C-alpha atoms as one frame of an Amber mdcrd trajectory, in Angstrom:
protein
  20.838 -60.145  52.425  17.437 -59.605  53.915  18.610 -57.469  56.823  19.881
 -53.950  56.275  23.671 -54.005  56.170  25.431 -50.774  57.096  28.448 -51.665
  54.998  29.064 -51.951  51.302  31.622 -54.188  49.629  33.028 -53.235  46.250
  35.888 -54.718  44.227  38.800 -53.005  42.613  40.708 -55.781  40.799  41.801
 -58.255  43.513  41.126 -55.783  46.330  37.811 -55.761  48.165  36.763 -52.519
  49.863  34.426 -52.572  52.853  32.953 -49.094  53.333  30.877 -48.482  56.426
  27.684 -46.481  55.827  27.148 -45.235  59.369  28.987 -42.901  61.748  28.589
 -45.274  64.697  29.205 -49.017  64.608  28.149 -50.222  68.027  24.981 -52.292
  67.795  25.785 -55.973  68.453  23.220 -57.254  65.951  24.379 -54.784  63.304
  28.013 -55.876  63.714  26.947 -59.517  63.504  25.102 -58.847  60.232  28.110
 -56.977  58.829  30.403 -59.829  59.913  28.243 -62.450  58.185  28.041 -60.278
  55.055  31.831 -59.915  54.864  32.525 -63.605  55.584  30.062 -64.675  52.907
  31.763 -62.317  50.443  35.212 -63.736  51.331  34.032 -67.340  50.968  32.582
 -66.621  47.518  35.307 -64.306  46.165  38.584 -64.981  48.061  39.954 -61.446
  47.643  43.732 -61.054  47.897  43.270 -57.995  50.090  40.498 -56.197  51.936
  40.501 -52.488  52.690  38.294 -51.451  55.601  37.354 -47.860  54.821  36.429
 -45.993  58.008  35.767 -42.623  56.364  32.896 -40.948  58.199  32.989 -43.367
  61.145  33.177 -41.471  64.437  32.669 -44.344  66.899  32.872 -48.116  66.999
  32.595 -50.696  69.765  35.395 -53.075  70.652  33.460 -55.785  68.830  34.632
 -54.152  65.580  38.241 -54.866  66.590  37.263 -58.497  67.010  35.669 -58.471
  63.570  38.843 -57.043  62.005  40.993 -59.678  63.712  38.645 -62.454  62.628
  38.666 -61.290  59.002  42.463 -60.919  59.144  42.801 -64.547  60.328  40.432
 -65.732  57.594  42.472 -64.023  54.870  45.820 -64.968  56.396  44.907 -68.626
  55.786  45.576 -67.999  52.081  48.100 -65.123  52.359  45.466 -62.388  52.027
  45.905 -58.995  53.691  43.704 -56.567  55.620  44.418 -52.827  55.550  42.582
 -49.864  57.043  41.913 -46.498  55.443  40.657 -43.048  56.397  40.347 -43.754
  60.109  39.544 -40.926  62.496  42.584 -40.055  64.699  40.528 -40.733  67.837
  39.704 -44.213  66.600  43.295 -44.795  65.530  44.299 -44.294  69.181  42.266
 -47.396  70.064  44.530 -49.400  67.760  47.624 -47.908  69.400  46.381 -48.579
  72.947  45.643 -52.217  72.081  48.872 -52.598  70.043  46.785 -53.519  67.012
  48.544 -50.739  65.120  51.435 -53.220  64.891  49.448 -55.793  62.914  47.291
 -53.592  60.664  48.551 -51.185  58.035  46.868 -47.780  57.859  46.458 -45.399
  54.937  45.085 -41.850  54.877  42.636 -42.492  52.026  40.733 -45.284  50.370
  42.619 -44.671  47.125  46.072 -44.997  48.720  44.965 -48.111  50.615  43.601
 -49.798  47.490  46.756 -48.970  45.547  49.001 -50.335  48.310  46.815 -53.383
  48.997  46.942 -54.309  45.327  50.709 -54.644  45.672  50.636 -56.497  49.016
  49.187 -59.790  47.902
């Protein structure tokens, strides 16, 4: 992509891992670029599962929740799964307040999330 993307997608077997490369995900344009990057990856690769690794992220806007829900719906169309790893306890509270903790599965580390996600699909 031409624009700087503050996320990196790697593959571990059938599991894609989206790692954010910034402590704050709040810029509307930045989130839009990340969203397009992830959707393009999904369309080309159809991963069975995606792990969103939030290690190092201290803040995100509510638009990120929308992104996660959108990606979840995209993968659900073919039985894919979305899981979340290494999320800051303060950010995890946002999921609890919005009841999104009921639809996403959380893991303490990227490694545990990848291992579990590999068995989910």
